[in-house]
The first five atom37 places (N, CA, C, CB, O) and aatype in JSON, in Angstrom:
{
  "aatype": [4, 14, 1, 0, 10, 0, 0, 14, 0, 1, 14, 19, 0, 12, 0, 0, 7, 6, 5, 13, 10, 10, 10, 8, 11, 0, 2, 6, 3, 17, 17, 5, 19, 1, 1, 0, 15, 6, 14, 1, 17, 0, 1, 14, 13, 13, 19, 14, 0, 16, 18, 19, 0, 6, 7, 10, 4, 10, 14, 14, 14, 9, 1, 15, 9, 9, 10, 15, 10],
  "atom_mask": [
    [1, 1, 1, 1, 1],
    [1, 1, 1, 1, 1],
    [1, 1, 1, 1, 1],
    [1, 1, 1, 1, 1],
    [1, 1, 1, 1, 1],
    [1, 1, 1, 1, 1],
    [1, 1, 1, 1, 1],
    [1, 1, 1, 1, 1],
    [1, 1, 1, 1, 1],
    [1, 1, 1, 1, 1],
    [1, 1, 1, 1, 1],
    [1, 1, 1, 1, 1],
    [1, 1, 1, 1, 1],
    [1, 1, 1, 1, 1],
    [1, 1, 1, 1, 1],
    [1, 1, 1, 1, 1],
    [1, 1, 1, 0, 1],
    [1, 1, 1, 1, 1],
    [1, 1, 1, 1, 1],
    [1, 1, 1, 1, 1],
    [1, 1, 1, 1, 1],
    [1, 1, 1, 1, 1],
    [1, 1, 1, 1, 1],
    [1, 1, 1, 1, 1],
    [1, 1, 1, 1, 1],
    [1, 1, 1, 1, 1],
    [1, 1, 1, 1, 1],
    [1, 1, 1, 1, 1],
    [1, 1, 1, 1, 1],
    [1, 1, 1, 1, 1],
    [1, 1, 1, 1, 1],
    [1, 1, 1, 1, 1],
    [1, 1, 1, 1, 1],
    [1, 1, 1, 1, 1],
    [1, 1, 1, 1, 1],
    [1, 1, 1, 1, 1],
    [1, 1, 1, 1, 1],
    [1, 1, 1, 1, 1],
    [1, 1, 1, 1, 1],
    [1, 1, 1, 1, 1],
    [1, 1, 1, 1, 1],
    [1, 1, 1, 1, 1],
    [1, 1, 1, 1, 1],
    [1, 1, 1, 1, 1],
    [1, 1, 1, 1, 1],
    [1, 1, 1, 1, 1],
    [1, 1, 1, 1, 1],
    [1, 1, 1, 1, 1],
    [1, 1, 1, 1, 1],
    [1, 1, 1, 1, 1],
    [1, 1, 1, 1, 1],
    [1, 1, 1, 1, 1],
    [1, 1, 1, 1, 1],
    [1, 1, 1, 1, 1],
    [1, 1, 1, 0, 1],
    [1, 1, 1, 1, 1],
    [1, 1, 1, 1, 1],
    [1, 1, 1, 1, 1],
    [1, 1, 1, 1, 1],
    [1, 1, 1, 1, 1],
    [1, 1, 1, 1, 1],
    [1, 1, 1, 1, 1],
    [1, 1, 1, 1, 1],
    [1, 1, 1, 1, 1],
    [1, 1, 1, 1, 1],
    [1, 1, 1, 1, 1],
    [1, 1, 1, 1, 1],
    [1, 1, 1, 1, 1],
    [1, 1, 1, 1, 1]
  ],
  "atom_positions": [
    [[27.1, -16.83, -11.22], [25.71, -17.06, -10.88], [25.04, -15.68, -10.68], [25.59, -17.96, -9.6], [25.41, -14.98, -9.74]],
    [[24.09, -15.28, -11.51], [23.45, -13.97, -11.37], [22.57, -13.9, -10.12], [22.61, -13.65, -12.61], [21.95, -14.89, -9.73]],
    [[22.53, -12.73, -9.53], [21.71, -12.53, -8.35], [20.74, -11.39, -8.6], [22.58, -12.24, -7.11], [21.06, -10.41, -9.28]],
    [[19.55, -11.52, -8.04], [18.56, -10.44, -8.13], [18.86, -9.44, -7.01], [17.09, -10.99, -8.02], [19.12, -9.83, -5.87]],
    [[18.82, -8.19, -7.36], [19.05, -7.15, -6.36], [17.74, -6.45, -6.06], [20.11, -6.13, -6.84], [16.95, -6.19, -6.97]],
    [[17.51, -6.15, -4.82], [16.3, -5.42, -4.43], [16.39, -4.0, -4.95], [16.1, -5.44, -2.89], [17.46, -3.41, -5.01]],
    [[15.25, -3.46, -5.33], [15.21, -2.07, -5.78], [15.53, -1.16, -4.6], [13.82, -1.72, -6.39], [15.16, -1.46, -3.46]],
    [[16.22, -0.06, -4.86], [16.52, 0.84, -3.74], [15.25, 1.4, -3.12], [17.43, 1.99, -4.21], [14.26, 1.65, -3.82]],
    [[15.29, 1.58, -1.81], [14.13, 2.13, -1.11], [13.91, 3.58, -1.52], [14.31, 2.03, 0.43], [14.86, 4.31, -1.78]],
    [[12.66, 3.97, -1.58], [12.35, 5.36, -1.9], [11.41, 5.89, -0.83], [11.71, 5.49, -3.32], [10.49, 5.19, -0.41]],
    [[11.64, 7.1, -0.39], [10.75, 7.66, 0.64], [9.34, 7.88, 0.1], [11.32, 8.98, 1.19], [9.16, 8.27, -1.06]],
    [[8.37, 7.63, 0.94], [6.97, 7.81, 0.55], [6.31, 8.7, 1.59], [6.22, 6.44, 0.42], [6.32, 8.38, 2.78]],
    [[5.74, 9.8, 1.15], [5.02, 10.69, 2.06], [3.56, 10.26, 2.12], [5.14, 12.19, 1.61], [2.94, 9.98, 1.09]],
    [[3.02, 10.22, 3.33], [1.62, 9.85, 3.52], [0.99, 10.85, 4.48], [1.48, 8.4, 4.06], [1.67, 11.42, 5.33]],
    [[-0.31, 11.08, 4.33], [-1.03, 12.01, 5.19], [-2.2, 11.29, 5.85], [-1.52, 13.24, 4.4], [-2.81, 10.4, 5.25]],
    [[-2.52, 11.69, 7.07], [-3.66, 11.11, 7.78], [-4.93, 11.29, 6.95], [-3.83, 11.76, 9.18], [-5.17, 12.37, 6.42]],
    [[-5.72, 10.24, 6.84], [-6.96, 10.28, 6.08], [-6.81, 9.94, 4.61], [0.0, 0.0, 0.0], [-7.8, 9.78, 3.9]],
    [[-5.58, 9.83, 4.15], [-5.34, 9.49, 2.74], [-5.81, 8.06, 2.47], [-3.82, 9.64, 2.38], [-5.66, 7.19, 3.32]],
    [[-6.39, 7.83, 1.29], [-6.9, 6.5, 0.96], [-5.98, 5.79, -0.01], [-8.32, 6.59, 0.37], [-5.41, 6.39, -0.92]],
    [[-5.85, 4.49, 0.22], [-5.01, 3.62, -0.61], [-5.83, 2.41, -1.02], [-3.72, 3.19, 0.14], [-6.83, 2.07, -0.38]],
    [[-5.41, 1.76, -2.09], [-5.99, 0.49, -2.49], [-5.07, -0.61, -1.96], [-6.17, 0.39, -4.06], [-3.86, -0.6, -2.22]],
    [[-5.64, -1.53, -1.24], [-4.87, -2.64, -0.68], [-4.68, -3.68, -1.78], [-5.58, -3.26, 0.57], [-5.65, -4.26, -2.27]],
    [[-3.44, -3.92, -2.17], [-3.15, -4.86, -3.23], [-2.78, -6.24, -2.69], [-2.02, -4.34, -4.09], [-3.15, -7.27, -3.26]],
    [[-2.05, -6.24, -1.55], [-1.57, -7.52, -1.03], [-1.12, -7.35, 0.42], [-0.41, -8.07, -1.9], [-0.4, -6.41, 0.74]],
    [[-1.53, -8.27, 1.27], [-1.03, -8.31, 2.65], [0.19, -9.22, 2.64], [-2.13, -8.8, 3.68], [0.06, -10.44, 2.74]],
    [[1.36, -8.62, 2.51], [2.6, -9.41, 2.41], [2.81, -10.26, 3.66], [3.8, -8.49, 2.19], [3.23, -11.42, 3.57]],
    [[2.51, -9.68, 4.81], [2.55, -10.39, 6.08], [1.75, -9.55, 7.08], [4.03, -10.64, 6.58], [1.11, -8.59, 6.67]],
    [[1.79, -9.88, 8.34], [0.97, -9.14, 9.31], [1.52, -7.74, 9.57], [0.88, -9.9, 10.61], [0.82, -6.91, 10.16]],
    [[2.75, -7.48, 9.15], [3.37, -6.18, 9.42], [3.38, -5.22, 8.23], [4.77, -6.41, 9.87], [3.36, -4.0, 8.43]],
    [[3.41, -5.73, 7.02], [3.55, -4.89, 5.83], [2.5, -5.21, 4.78], [4.94, -5.06, 5.22], [2.26, -6.37, 4.45]],
    [[1.86, -4.15, 4.26], [0.85, -4.31, 3.21], [1.29, -3.54, 1.98], [-0.54, -3.82, 3.69], [1.82, -2.44, 2.07]],
    [[1.06, -4.15, 0.82], [1.37, -3.48, -0.44], [0.14, -2.7, -0.89], [1.81, -4.52, -1.54], [-0.97, -3.24, -0.95]],
    [[0.33, -1.43, -1.19], [-0.77, -0.54, -1.53], [-0.43, 0.33, -2.74], [-1.13, 0.35, -0.34], [0.71, 0.39, -3.2]],
    [[-1.46, 1.0, -3.23], [-1.32, 2.05, -4.24], [-2.29, 3.15, -3.83], [-1.61, 1.51, -5.71], [-3.38, 2.85, -3.35]],
    [[-1.92, 4.38, -4.02], [-2.83, 5.48, -3.69], [-4.11, 5.36, -4.52], [-2.15, 6.85, -3.93], [-4.06, 5.08, -5.72]],
    [[-5.25, 5.56, -3.88], [-6.54, 5.46, -4.56], [-6.67, 6.54, -5.63], [-7.7, 5.58, -3.56], [-7.4, 6.35, -6.61]],
    [[-5.99, 7.65, -5.46], [-6.09, 8.77, -6.41], [-5.17, 8.61, -7.62], [-5.76, 10.06, -5.7], [-5.25, 9.41, -8.55]],
    [[-4.31, 7.6, -7.62], [-3.35, 7.41, -8.71], [-3.88, 6.42, -9.74], [-2.01, 6.95, -8.17], [-4.73, 5.6, -9.41]],
    [[-3.37, 6.49, -10.97], [-3.81, 5.55, -12.01], [-3.37, 4.13, -11.7], [-3.28, 5.98, -13.37], [-2.46, 3.9, -10.9]],
    [[-4.01, 3.17, -12.35], [-3.73, 1.75, -12.12], [-2.28, 1.38, -12.37], [-4.62, 0.91, -12.99], [-1.77, 0.45, -11.75]],
    [[-1.61, 2.09, -13.27], [-0.22, 1.76, -13.61], [0.79, 2.38, -12.64], [0.09, 2.21, -15.02], [1.99, 2.17, -12.79]],
    [[0.32, 3.15, -11.65], [1.22, 3.77, -10.67], [1.96, 2.69, -9.87], [0.44, 4.7, -9.72], [1.41, 1.62, -9.6]],
    [[3.17, 2.97, -9.51], [3.99, 2.0, -8.8], [3.48, 1.79, -7.37], [5.46, 2.47, -8.77], [3.34, 2.75, -6.62]],
    [[3.21, 0.53, -6.99], [2.76, 0.26, -5.62], [3.93, 0.35, -4.64], [2.12, -1.14, -5.53], [5.09, 0.36, -5.04]],
    [[3.61, 0.42, -3.35], [4.62, 0.48, -2.31], [4.08, -0.19, -1.06], [5.04, 1.95, -2.02], [2.9, -0.53, -0.99]],
    [[4.95, -0.38, -0.09], [4.56, -1.05, 1.16], [4.39, -0.02, 2.28], [5.61, -2.1, 1.55], [5.13, 0.95, 2.37]],
    [[3.38, -0.27, 3.12], [3.14, 0.56, 4.3], [3.1, -0.36, 5.52], [1.82, 1.39, 4.16], [2.69, -1.51, 5.41]],
    [[3.5, 0.15, 6.69], [3.36, -0.65, 7.91], [1.87, -0.85, 8.21], [4.09, 0.04, 9.11], [1.11, 0.12, 8.23]],
    [[1.47, -2.06, 8.44], [0.06, -2.38, 8.69], [-0.47, -1.65, 9.92], [-0.12, -3.88, 8.87], [-1.67, -1.37, 10.0]],
    [[0.4, -1.34, 10.87], [-0.06, -0.64, 12.07], [-0.4, 0.82, 11.81], [1.01, -0.72, 13.15], [-1.03, 1.45, 12.66]],
    [[-0.02, 1.36, 10.66], [-0.31, 2.76, 10.31], [-1.65, 2.92, 9.61], [0.79, 3.31, 9.43], [-2.11, 4.05, 9.44]],
    [[-2.28, 1.84, 9.21], [-3.49, 1.93, 8.39], [-4.62, 1.1, 8.98], [-3.2, 1.48, 6.96], [-4.4, 0.21, 9.81]],
    [[-5.83, 1.39, 8.54], [-7.0, 0.63, 8.96], [-7.73, 0.19, 7.69], [-7.95, 1.47, 9.9], [-7.93, 1.0, 6.78]],
    [[-8.11, -1.06, 7.62], [-8.79, -1.59, 6.44], [-10.25, -1.15, 6.44], [-8.68, -3.12, 6.4], [-10.94, -1.22, 7.45]],
    [[-10.7, -0.7, 5.28], [-12.09, -0.3, 5.11], [-12.73, -1.1, 3.99], [0.0, 0.0, 0.0], [-12.05, -1.83, 3.28]],
    [[-14.01, -0.95, 3.83], [-14.73, -1.67, 2.79], [-15.38, -0.69, 1.81], [-15.8, -2.6, 3.41], [-16.57, -0.79, 1.52]],
    [[-14.59, 0.25, 1.32], [-15.12, 1.29, 0.44], [-15.37, 0.81, -0.98], [-14.17, 2.46, 0.4], [-16.16, 1.4, -1.71]],
    [[-14.71, -0.27, -1.37], [-14.82, -0.78, -2.74], [-15.24, -2.24, -2.69], [-13.49, -0.6, -3.51], [-15.02, -2.92, -1.69]],
    [[-15.83, -2.73, -3.78], [-16.23, -4.15, -3.8], [-15.03, -5.08, -3.81], [-17.12, -4.44, -5.01], [-13.98, -4.71, -4.34]],
    [[-15.16, -6.29, -3.25], [-14.06, -7.26, -3.29], [-13.73, -7.59, -4.73], [-14.43, -8.54, -2.51], [-14.64, -7.51, -5.56]],
    [[-12.54, -7.96, -5.1], [-11.42, -8.21, -4.21], [-10.63, -6.95, -3.86], [-10.5, -9.22, -4.83], [-9.64, -7.04, -3.13]],
    [[-11.01, -5.79, -4.37], [-10.29, -4.56, -4.07], [-10.77, -4.0, -2.75], [-10.46, -3.52, -5.2], [-11.97, -3.88, -2.52]],
    [[-9.84, -3.66, -1.89], [-10.17, -3.06, -0.61], [-9.4, -1.74, -0.51], [-9.81, -4.02, 0.6], [-8.3, -1.62, -1.04]],
    [[-9.98, -0.79, 0.14], [-9.23, 0.44, 0.38], [-8.86, 0.49, 1.85], [-10.04, 1.7, -0.03], [-9.55, -0.07, 2.7]],
    [[-7.77, 1.15, 2.12], [-7.35, 1.35, 3.48], [-7.1, 2.83, 3.68], [-6.1, 0.52, 3.81], [-6.76, 3.54, 2.74]],
    [[-7.28, 3.27, 4.89], [-7.13, 4.69, 5.21], [-5.99, 4.83, 6.21], [-8.45, 5.29, 5.78], [-5.94, 4.12, 7.21]],
    [[-5.09, 5.74, 5.93], [-3.97, 5.97, 6.82], [-4.47, 6.58, 8.12], [-2.92, 6.89, 6.15], [-5.18, 7.59, 8.11]],
    [[-4.11, 5.99, 9.21], [-4.52, 6.49, 10.52], [-3.32, 6.6, 11.42], [-5.58, 5.58, 11.16], [-3.04, 5.7, 12.21]],
    [[-2.61, 7.71, 11.31], [-1.38, 7.91, 12.09], [-1.67, 8.16, 13.53], [-0.58, 9.06, 11.54], [-0.74, 8.35, 14.32]]
  ]
}
């Protein structure tokens, strides 16, 4: 019976004030994002929701969030 394996974790560096595009709120603790400065095909990643604040810099359904350490 084949099993799906999770991709290995990769470290992600973030800086205060950096902007991300909010792609999906996986749950109340983790949000899937992509850096606003990266191309659309860039690989998304998850950030702790407590590290970021949601902003309304872009029209819905795209939202940007700003890292607030």
